[in-house]
C-alpha positions as CSV (number, residue, x, y, z in Angstrom):
1,M,7.2,-67.7,-39.1
2,R,4.1,-65.9,-40.2
3,R,4.1,-64.7,-43.9
4,R,3.0,-61.2,-44.7
5,T,-0.1,-60.9,-46.8
6,P,0.9,-59.4,-50.2
7,P,-0.8,-56.0,-50.9
8,P,-3.7,-56.0,-53.3
9,P,-3.0,-55.0,-56.9
10,S,-3.2,-51.4,-57.9
11,P,-6.6,-50.4,-59.1
12,L,-5.0,-47.6,-61.1
13,P,-3.2,-48.2,-64.4
14,Q,0.3,-46.9,-65.0
15,R,0.8,-43.4,-66.3
16,D,3.7,-42.9,-68.8
17,G,5.1,-46.2,-67.5
18,I,5.0,-45.1,-63.9
19,D,3.1,-47.0,-61.2
20,A,0.6,-45.2,-59.0
21,V,1.8,-44.4,-55.4
22,R,0.5,-47.0,-52.9
23,V,0.0,-45.9,-49.3
24,R,-0.8,-48.3,-46.4
25,L,-2.4,-46.7,-43.4
26,P,-0.4,-47.6,-40.3
27,G,-1.9,-50.1,-37.8
28,V,-1.6,-47.6,-35.0
29,G,-2.4,-43.9,-35.2
30,S,-4.6,-41.1,-33.9
31,W,-5.9,-39.8,-37.2
32,A,-9.7,-39.6,-37.6
33,T,-9.8,-39.6,-41.4
34,V,-7.7,-40.7,-44.3
35,R,-7.2,-37.0,-45.2
36,E,-5.6,-36.3,-41.8
37,H,-3.1,-39.1,-42.3
38,L,-2.2,-38.0,-45.8
39,V,-1.7,-34.4,-44.7
40,A,0.5,-35.6,-41.9
41,R,2.7,-37.6,-44.4
42,V,3.2,-34.7,-46.8
43,G,3.2,-31.8,-44.4
44,Q,0.6,-29.1,-43.5
45,A,2.0,-26.8,-46.3
46,R,0.7,-29.3,-48.9
47,A,-2.7,-29.8,-47.3
48,G,-4.3,-28.0,-50.2
49,V,-2.8,-30.5,-52.6
50,V,-4.3,-33.4,-50.7
51,D,-7.7,-31.6,-50.5
52,G,-7.7,-31.0,-54.2
53,M,-6.8,-34.6,-55.0
54,L,-9.5,-35.9,-52.7
55,A,-12.1,-33.5,-54.2
56,A,-11.2,-34.6,-57.7
57,G,-11.5,-38.3,-56.9
58,L,-7.8,-38.9,-57.6
59,V,-7.2,-40.9,-54.4
60,V,-8.8,-44.4,-54.6
61,G,-9.1,-47.5,-52.5
62,A,-8.5,-51.1,-53.3
63,D,-11.9,-51.3,-55.1
64,G,-10.9,-48.4,-57.4
65,R,-13.5,-46.0,-56.0
66,P,-12.6,-42.5,-54.9
67,V,-11.9,-42.0,-51.2
68,A,-14.1,-39.3,-49.8
69,S,-12.6,-36.3,-48.0
70,D,-14.2,-37.3,-44.8
71,A,-13.6,-41.1,-45.2
72,P,-12.7,-42.5,-41.7
73,Y,-9.3,-43.8,-41.0
74,V,-9.1,-47.6,-41.1
75,P,-5.8,-49.1,-39.9
76,G,-4.2,-51.3,-42.6
77,M,-6.2,-49.7,-45.4
78,F,-4.5,-49.2,-48.8
79,V,-5.0,-46.1,-51.0
80,W,-3.5,-45.2,-54.4
81,F,-2.9,-42.1,-56.3
82,H,-0.8,-40.8,-59.2
83,R,1.8,-38.1,-58.2
84,D,2.3,-35.1,-60.4
85,L,5.2,-36.0,-62.7
86,P,8.1,-33.4,-63.0
87,A,8.8,-31.8,-66.3
88,E,11.8,-33.6,-67.7
89,T,14.1,-32.9,-70.6
90,P,13.9,-35.9,-73.0
91,V,17.2,-37.8,-73.2
92,P,17.8,-37.8,-77.0
93,F,19.5,-41.2,-77.3
94,P,17.8,-44.6,-78.0
95,L,17.7,-47.7,-75.9
96,E,19.0,-50.7,-77.9
97,I,17.7,-54.2,-77.1
98,V,20.5,-56.7,-76.9
99,H,18.5,-59.7,-75.8
100,R,14.8,-60.4,-75.2
101,D,12.9,-63.5,-74.3
102,E,9.8,-64.3,-72.3
103,H,11.7,-63.9,-69.0
104,I,14.2,-61.0,-69.4
105,V,15.0,-58.0,-71.5
106,V,18.7,-56.8,-71.7
107,V,19.2,-53.3,-73.1
108,D,22.2,-51.2,-74.0
109,K,21.5,-48.0,-72.0
110,P,22.8,-44.7,-73.2
111,H,24.7,-42.1,-71.1
112,F,22.5,-39.7,-69.2
113,L,19.4,-42.0,-68.9
114,A,18.6,-43.1,-65.4
115,T,17.8,-46.8,-65.0
116,T,14.8,-46.5,-62.7
117,P,12.6,-43.6,-61.5
118,R,14.3,-41.7,-58.7
119,G,14.3,-38.0,-57.7
120,S,13.7,-35.7,-60.6
121,H,14.2,-38.5,-63.2
122,V,10.9,-40.4,-63.5
123,T,9.5,-40.8,-67.0
124,E,12.9,-40.2,-68.6
125,T,14.3,-43.5,-67.3
126,A,15.1,-46.8,-69.0
127,L,12.4,-48.6,-67.0
128,A,9.6,-46.2,-67.8
129,R,10.6,-46.0,-71.4
130,L,10.8,-49.7,-71.9
131,R,7.4,-50.3,-70.3
132,R,5.9,-47.8,-72.7
133,E,7.7,-48.9,-75.9
134,L,7.4,-52.7,-75.3
135,G,4.0,-52.7,-73.7
136,L,5.3,-54.5,-70.6
137,P,3.8,-52.8,-67.6
138,A,5.1,-55.4,-65.2
139,L,8.7,-55.0,-66.3
140,G,11.2,-54.5,-63.5
141,A,14.9,-53.8,-63.1
142,A,17.1,-56.6,-61.7
143,H,19.9,-54.1,-61.0
144,R,20.9,-50.6,-62.0
145,L,23.6,-48.4,-63.6
146,D,24.3,-44.8,-62.7
147,R,22.6,-42.3,-64.9
148,L,26.0,-41.2,-66.3
149,T,27.2,-44.7,-67.1
150,A,26.2,-46.4,-70.3
151,G,25.9,-50.1,-71.1
152,L,24.1,-53.3,-70.3
153,V,21.1,-53.5,-67.9
154,L,18.9,-56.5,-67.2
155,F,15.2,-56.2,-66.7
156,T,12.7,-58.9,-65.8
157,V,9.4,-59.5,-67.5
158,R,7.6,-61.5,-64.8
159,P,7.4,-60.0,-61.2
160,E,7.4,-63.5,-59.7
161,E,10.8,-64.2,-61.3
162,R,12.4,-60.9,-60.4
163,G,13.9,-62.1,-57.1
164,A,15.8,-64.9,-58.8
165,Y,17.5,-62.5,-61.2
166,Q,18.2,-59.9,-58.5
167,A,19.8,-62.7,-56.4
168,L,22.3,-63.2,-59.3
169,F,23.7,-59.7,-58.7
170,R,23.4,-59.9,-54.9
171,D,25.3,-63.2,-54.8
172,R,27.9,-62.0,-57.3
173,L,27.0,-64.7,-59.8
174,V,27.1,-62.3,-62.7
175,R,30.4,-61.6,-64.4
176,K,30.5,-57.9,-65.3
177,V,33.1,-56.3,-67.5
178,Y,33.4,-52.5,-67.9
179,E,35.4,-50.3,-70.2
180,A,36.7,-46.8,-69.5
181,V,38.8,-44.1,-71.1
182,A,41.3,-42.4,-68.8
183,P,44.9,-41.1,-68.8
184,Y,47.5,-43.8,-69.2
185,A,49.9,-44.4,-66.3
186,P,53.0,-46.1,-67.6
187,S,54.6,-46.2,-64.2
188,L,52.0,-48.7,-62.8
189,V,52.5,-52.5,-63.2
190,W,49.5,-53.8,-64.9
191,P,47.1,-55.4,-64.3
192,V,46.2,-53.9,-60.9
193,T,43.8,-55.2,-58.3
194,V,42.5,-52.4,-56.1
195,R,41.0,-53.3,-52.6
196,S,39.6,-50.7,-50.3
197,R,36.6,-49.8,-48.1
198,I,34.2,-47.4,-49.8
199,L,31.6,-45.4,-47.9
200,K,28.7,-43.7,-49.7
201,E,26.7,-41.5,-47.4
202,R,23.1,-40.4,-48.1
203,G,23.0,-36.8,-49.2
204,I,26.6,-36.6,-50.2
205,L,27.3,-36.8,-54.0
206,A,30.7,-38.5,-53.9
207,A,31.7,-41.8,-52.2
208,R,35.0,-42.0,-50.3
209,E,37.5,-44.5,-49.2
210,V,37.9,-45.0,-45.4
211,P,40.0,-47.2,-43.2
212,G,38.7,-50.7,-42.5
213,E,38.1,-54.1,-44.0
214,P,37.8,-53.8,-47.8
215,N,34.3,-54.1,-49.2
216,A,35.3,-53.1,-52.8
217,V,37.6,-55.0,-55.2
218,S,38.3,-54.1,-58.8
219,R,40.7,-55.5,-61.4
220,V,42.0,-52.9,-63.8
221,E,44.2,-53.2,-66.9
222,P,44.8,-51.1,-70.0
223,V,43.7,-52.7,-73.3
224,E,45.5,-50.2,-75.4
225,H,47.0,-46.8,-75.1
226,R,47.9,-43.9,-77.5
227,P,50.6,-41.3,-77.9
228,D,48.1,-38.6,-76.8
229,G,48.3,-40.0,-73.3
230,L,44.9,-41.8,-73.2
231,A,44.2,-45.4,-72.6
232,R,41.2,-47.7,-73.0
233,Y,40.9,-49.8,-69.8
234,R,39.2,-53.1,-69.0
235,L,37.6,-53.0,-65.5
236,V,36.3,-56.1,-63.7
237,P,34.6,-55.4,-60.4
238,E,34.3,-58.3,-57.9
239,T,32.0,-56.3,-55.7
240,G,29.3,-53.7,-56.4
241,Q,29.8,-50.7,-54.2
242,T,28.3,-47.3,-55.4
243,H,30.7,-45.5,-57.7
244,Q,33.3,-48.3,-57.0
245,L,35.1,-48.2,-60.4
246,R,35.1,-44.4,-60.5
247,V,36.7,-44.3,-57.0
248,H,39.2,-47.0,-57.8
249,M,40.3,-45.4,-61.0
250,T,40.9,-42.1,-59.1
251,T,42.8,-44.0,-56.5
252,L,45.1,-45.2,-59.2
253,G,45.7,-41.7,-60.4
254,V,43.8,-42.2,-63.7
255,P,40.3,-40.7,-63.2
256,I,37.8,-41.5,-65.9
257,L,37.2,-38.8,-68.5
258,G,34.1,-36.8,-68.0
259,D,33.6,-37.6,-64.3
260,P,32.0,-34.7,-62.5
261,L,32.6,-36.2,-59.0
262,Y,36.1,-37.7,-59.0
263,P,38.8,-36.7,-58.2
264,E,37.0,-33.5,-57.3
265,V,33.3,-32.6,-57.1
266,T,32.6,-29.9,-59.7
267,A,28.9,-29.4,-60.3
268,P,26.1,-31.9,-60.9
269,V,25.5,-32.6,-64.6
270,P,22.3,-30.7,-65.5
271,P,19.5,-32.9,-66.9
272,D,19.7,-31.0,-70.2
273,D,23.5,-31.1,-70.7
274,F,24.4,-34.0,-72.9
275,R,28.0,-32.9,-73.6
276,R,31.1,-34.9,-72.6
277,P,29.5,-38.1,-71.2
278,L,31.3,-40.0,-68.6
279,Q,33.6,-42.4,-70.4
280,L,32.4,-45.5,-68.6
281,L,30.6,-48.4,-70.2
282,A,29.1,-51.7,-68.9
283,R,30.5,-53.7,-71.7
284,E,29.7,-57.4,-70.8
285,L,27.3,-59.4,-68.7
286,E,27.8,-63.1,-68.4
287,F,25.5,-65.4,-66.2
288,T,23.6,-68.6,-66.1
289,D,19.9,-67.9,-66.3
290,P,18.3,-68.9,-63.0
291,V,15.0,-69.7,-64.6
292,T,15.9,-71.4,-67.9
293,G,19.4,-72.6,-67.2
294,A,20.7,-70.9,-70.4
295,E,24.2,-69.5,-70.5
296,H,24.2,-65.8,-71.5
297,R,27.2,-63.7,-72.5
298,L,26.0,-60.4,-73.8
299,H,28.0,-57.5,-75.2
300,S,27.3,-53.7,-75.6
301,R,27.8,-52.5,-79.1
302,R,28.6,-48.9,-78.0
303,T,31.9,-47.1,-78.5
304,L,33.2,-44.7,-76.0
305,E,33.3,-41.3,-77.8
306,A,36.5,-40.0,-76.3
307,W,38.3,-43.1,-77.7
308,A,36.8,-42.9,-81.1
309,S,37.3,-39.1,-81.4
310,Y,38.7,-37.2,-78.4
311,D,38.3,-33.9,-80.1
312,R,34.7,-34.4,-80.9
313,W,34.0,-35.5,-77.3
314,A,35.9,-32.6,-75.8
315,Q,34.1,-30.1,-77.9
């Protein structure tokens, strides 16, 4: 089997912790110039943006030199450029480092901070922030948490080792424990193991359960409950479907406090609204380091606000 040749390194430095966009020109095409292909990618309506970037020397080749507006199309050629970054509301909560060595960085992510750049969340992400604050431009995420979920996230320091850590999560070799605050259900016999098939469709905010072979398994049990009708739950997912714990808690009739999607979709949480965070926390990560062989059992030090003070959270 023939191995693919890795792409050349970016000739452009990161900007605010964000890599430059890399474009590889297809091996087959009818474009006469690099400009024609770039315009075809972004649409004719943005042709002026492409022309402006080329004229300003902002599109470069592997040698770091600007690509001319009339540069001929060369199949397989790589070009790089920095995209305009969206204006973002700063997330006013710190990232706390739980563990750091020469191979990994594990952080305690706050609510409302996305893990990696995606959509309108780019520089205000855990990855971009850590790259800037720690001076580690090659840092990468081994997995991710939803923006609204707080807790432990593992990042890798060396790109060549990232695959080994990502495989831990892919092969379910990481024991993950979550915590949530939700209504107490005294009628259920605890603990409960929920098994269902969850479908998450692109472009649709909420996932849903559908008939078929289960692909999502979660163990749920209350740790303690109070007279006000709330309980603090321990959640142990055996699988990693999108929104799995949020869906399964809703299935049990105890949706997690602060959830804008379950049991009903209300409205997306605006990027500048930091009230009433989703009361879901990635509390523990336990795994054997695939590079060093060390045993790691890491804990979040956060407290879910609705449990510490429901009135303060609700206000």
